[in-house]
DRENPA-3360 file (N, C-alpha, C; in nm, 2 decimals, always signed):
BEGIN
1 = MNRRRDAK = +10.89/+9.10/+9.62/+10.91/+9.02/+9.74/+10.82/+9.08/+9.85 ~ +10.75/+8.99/+9.92/+10.67/+9.03/+10.03/+10.75/+9.02/+10.16 ~ +10.80/+9.13/+10.21/+10.88/+9.13/+10.33/+10.81/+9.07/+10.45 ~ +10.68/+9.09/+10.46/+10.60/+9.03/+10.57/+10.61/+8.88/+10.57 ~ +10.60/+8.82/+10.46/+10.61/+8.67/+10.45/+10.75/+8.62/+10.48 ~ +10.85/+8.71/+10.45/+10.99/+8.67/+10.47/+11.04/+8.69/+10.61 ~ +10.95/+8.74/+10.70/+10.99/+8.77/+10.83/+11.02/+8.65/+10.91 ~ +11.13/+8.65/+10.99/+11.17/+8.54/+11.07/+11.20/+8.59/+11.21;
9 = VRMIPLER = +11.19/+8.50/+11.31/+11.24/+8.53/+11.44/+11.38/+8.48/+11.45 ~ +11.47/+8.57/+11.49/+11.61/+8.53/+11.50/+11.67/+8.60/+11.63 ~ +11.77/+8.54/+11.68/+11.85/+8.61/+11.79/+11.95/+8.70/+11.73 ~ +11.94/+8.83/+11.76/+12.04/+8.93/+11.71/+12.10/+8.99/+11.83 ~ +12.24/+9.00/+11.83/+12.31/+9.07/+11.94/+12.26/+9.22/+11.95 ~ +12.23/+9.26/+12.07/+12.17/+9.39/+12.10/+12.26/+9.50/+12.05 ~ +12.39/+9.48/+12.05/+12.48/+9.59/+12.00/+12.47/+9.61/+11.85 ~ +12.40/+9.53/+11.78/+12.38/+9.55/+11.63/+12.25/+9.62/+11.60;
17 = ISVVNPRE = +12.18/+9.66/+11.70/+12.05/+9.73/+11.68/+12.07/+9.88/+11.72 ~ +12.02/+9.97/+11.63/+12.03/+10.11/+11.66/+11.89/+10.16/+11.68 ~ +11.87/+10.25/+11.78/+11.74/+10.32/+11.80/+11.75/+10.45/+11.73 ~ +11.67/+10.47/+11.63/+11.68/+10.60/+11.55/+11.60/+10.71/+11.61 ~ +11.48/+10.68/+11.66/+11.40/+10.79/+11.72/+11.36/+10.75/+11.86 ~ +11.45/+10.77/+11.95/+11.43/+10.73/+12.09/+11.31/+10.80/+12.15 ~ +11.24/+10.73/+12.24/+11.13/+10.78/+12.31/+11.15/+10.78/+12.46 ~ +11.12/+10.89/+12.53/+11.13/+10.90/+12.67/+11.03/+10.81/+12.74;
25 = RGKRKFKQ = +11.06/+10.75/+12.85/+10.97/+10.66/+12.93/+11.00/+10.69/+13.08 ~ +10.90/+10.69/+13.16/+10.91/+10.72/+13.30/+10.98/+10.60/+13.37 ~ +11.05/+10.63/+13.48/+11.12/+10.53/+13.55/+11.03/+10.42/+13.60 ~ +10.91/+10.45/+13.65/+10.82/+10.35/+13.70/+10.78/+10.25/+13.59 ~ +10.75/+10.30/+13.47/+10.70/+10.22/+13.36/+10.82/+10.13/+13.32 ~ +10.94/+10.19/+13.31/+11.06/+10.11/+13.27/+11.09/+10.00/+13.37 ~ +11.07/+10.03/+13.50/+11.09/+9.92/+13.60/+10.99/+9.81/+13.59 ~ +10.86/+9.85/+13.55/+10.76/+9.74/+13.53/+10.80/+9.65/+13.41;
33 = IVDNIASL = +10.85/+9.71/+13.31/+10.90/+9.63/+13.19/+11.01/+9.54/+13.23 ~ +11.11/+9.60/+13.30/+11.23/+9.52/+13.34/+11.19/+9.41/+13.43 ~ +11.10/+9.43/+13.53/+11.06/+9.33/+13.62/+10.98/+9.22/+13.55 ~ +10.90/+9.26/+13.45/+10.82/+9.16/+13.38/+10.91/+9.07/+13.29 ~ +11.00/+9.13/+13.23/+11.09/+9.05/+13.14/+11.18/+8.96/+13.23 ~ +11.22/+9.01/+13.35/+11.31/+8.94/+13.44/+11.23/+8.81/+13.49 ~ +11.10/+8.83/+13.52/+11.03/+8.72/+13.57/+10.97/+8.62/+13.47 ~ +10.93/+8.68/+13.35/+10.86/+8.60/+13.25/+10.94/+8.57/+13.13;
41 = GLKKPITV = +11.04/+8.65/+13.10/+11.12/+8.64/+12.98/+11.06/+8.74/+12.88 ~ +11.12/+8.74/+12.76/+11.07/+8.83/+12.65/+10.96/+8.75/+12.58 ~ +10.84/+8.79/+12.60/+10.73/+8.72/+12.54/+10.69/+8.77/+12.40 ~ +10.72/+8.89/+12.37/+10.69/+8.95/+12.24/+10.82/+8.99/+12.17 ~ +10.85/+8.96/+12.05/+10.98/+8.99/+11.99/+11.00/+9.14/+11.97 ~ +11.12/+9.18/+11.96/+11.16/+9.32/+11.92/+11.17/+9.32/+11.77 ~ +11.10/+9.42/+11.71/+11.10/+9.42/+11.56/+11.21/+9.51/+11.51 ~ +11.29/+9.46/+11.41/+11.39/+9.54/+11.35/+11.39/+9.53/+11.20;
49 = TPKDAANG = +11.46/+9.62/+11.13/+11.47/+9.61/+10.99/+11.62/+9.62/+10.95 ~ +11.67/+9.55/+10.85/+11.81/+9.56/+10.82/+11.86/+9.70/+10.78 ~ +11.98/+9.74/+10.82/+12.04/+9.86/+10.77/+12.12/+9.82/+10.64 ~ +12.15/+9.91/+10.56/+12.25/+9.89/+10.45/+12.39/+9.92/+10.51 ~ +12.45/+9.81/+10.56/+12.58/+9.83/+10.62/+12.69/+9.82/+10.52 ~ +12.78/+9.93/+10.52/+12.89/+9.93/+10.42/+12.99/+9.83/+10.45 ~ +13.01/+9.79/+10.58/+13.12/+9.70/+10.62/+13.07/+9.55/+10.60 ~ +12.95/+9.53/+10.56/+12.91/+9.39/+10.54/+12.85/+9.32/+10.66;
57 = DDEYYLVC = +12.86/+9.39/+10.78/+12.81/+9.33/+10.90/+12.66/+9.34/+10.90 ~ +12.59/+9.25/+10.97/+12.44/+9.26/+10.98/+12.41/+9.36/+11.09 ~ +12.36/+9.47/+11.05/+12.31/+9.57/+11.15/+12.17/+9.61/+11.12 ~ +12.10/+9.66/+11.23/+11.95/+9.67/+11.22/+11.91/+9.80/+11.28 ~ +11.80/+9.85/+11.23/+11.73/+9.96/+11.30/+11.61/+9.91/+11.38 ~ +11.58/+9.96/+11.49/+11.47/+9.93/+11.57/+11.34/+9.98/+11.51 ~ +11.24/+9.89/+11.49/+11.12/+9.94/+11.44/+11.01/+9.95/+11.55 ~ +11.01/+9.85/+11.63/+10.90/+9.84/+11.74/+10.96/+9.76/+11.86;
65 = GQGRYEAV = +10.94/+9.82/+11.98/+10.98/+9.75/+12.10/+11.09/+9.81/+12.17 ~ +11.10/+9.95/+12.17/+11.21/+10.02/+12.23/+11.21/+9.99/+12.38 ~ +11.10/+9.99/+12.45/+11.09/+9.96/+12.59/+11.15/+9.82/+12.62 ~ +11.11/+9.72/+12.54/+11.16/+9.58/+12.56/+11.31/+9.58/+12.53 ~ +11.35/+9.64/+12.43/+11.49/+9.65/+12.39/+11.58/+9.70/+12.50 ~ +11.53/+9.82/+12.56/+11.61/+9.88/+12.67/+11.60/+9.79/+12.79 ~ +11.49/+9.73/+12.82/+11.48/+9.65/+12.94/+11.57/+9.52/+12.93 ~ +11.57/+9.46/+12.81/+11.66/+9.35/+12.79/+11.80/+9.39/+12.80;
73 = SYTHLRAH = +11.84/+9.50/+12.74/+11.98/+9.56/+12.75/+12.01/+9.58/+12.90 ~ +11.92/+9.63/+12.98/+11.94/+9.66/+13.12/+11.96/+9.53/+13.20 ~ +11.87/+9.44/+13.18/+11.88/+9.31/+13.25/+12.00/+9.23/+13.21 ~ +12.04/+9.24/+13.09/+12.16/+9.17/+13.04/+12.29/+9.23/+13.11 ~ +12.29/+9.37/+13.12/+12.41/+9.43/+13.19/+12.41/+9.40/+13.33 ~ +12.29/+9.40/+13.40/+12.28/+9.36/+13.54/+12.33/+9.22/+13.57 ~ +12.30/+9.13/+13.48/+12.34/+8.99/+13.49/+12.49/+8.97/+13.49 ~ +12.56/+9.06/+13.41/+12.70/+9.05/+13.40/+12.78/+9.13/+13.51;
81 = ET = +12.71/+9.21/+13.59/+12.77/+9.28/+13.70/+12.81/+9.19/+13.81 ~ +12.73/+9.09/+13.83/+12.76/+9.00/+13.95/+12.88/+8.91/+13.94;
% end
């Protein structure tokens, strides 16, 4: 099976995505990403791969897009604070 061909764009709840190898990012760069997503939306998808979940729930590992993932998480939390 060719995984590349089977790739789909789907909406996945952020709490089902795990960051395995987190990367540090400066506050200024993070603010740029947050501001960009807040004004334009998420233009490039966050790439994930399925975990083998023992409980049967769909869970995923982050493959690419940690900055976007964190910025979307941050803007989502800020939207619920008001």
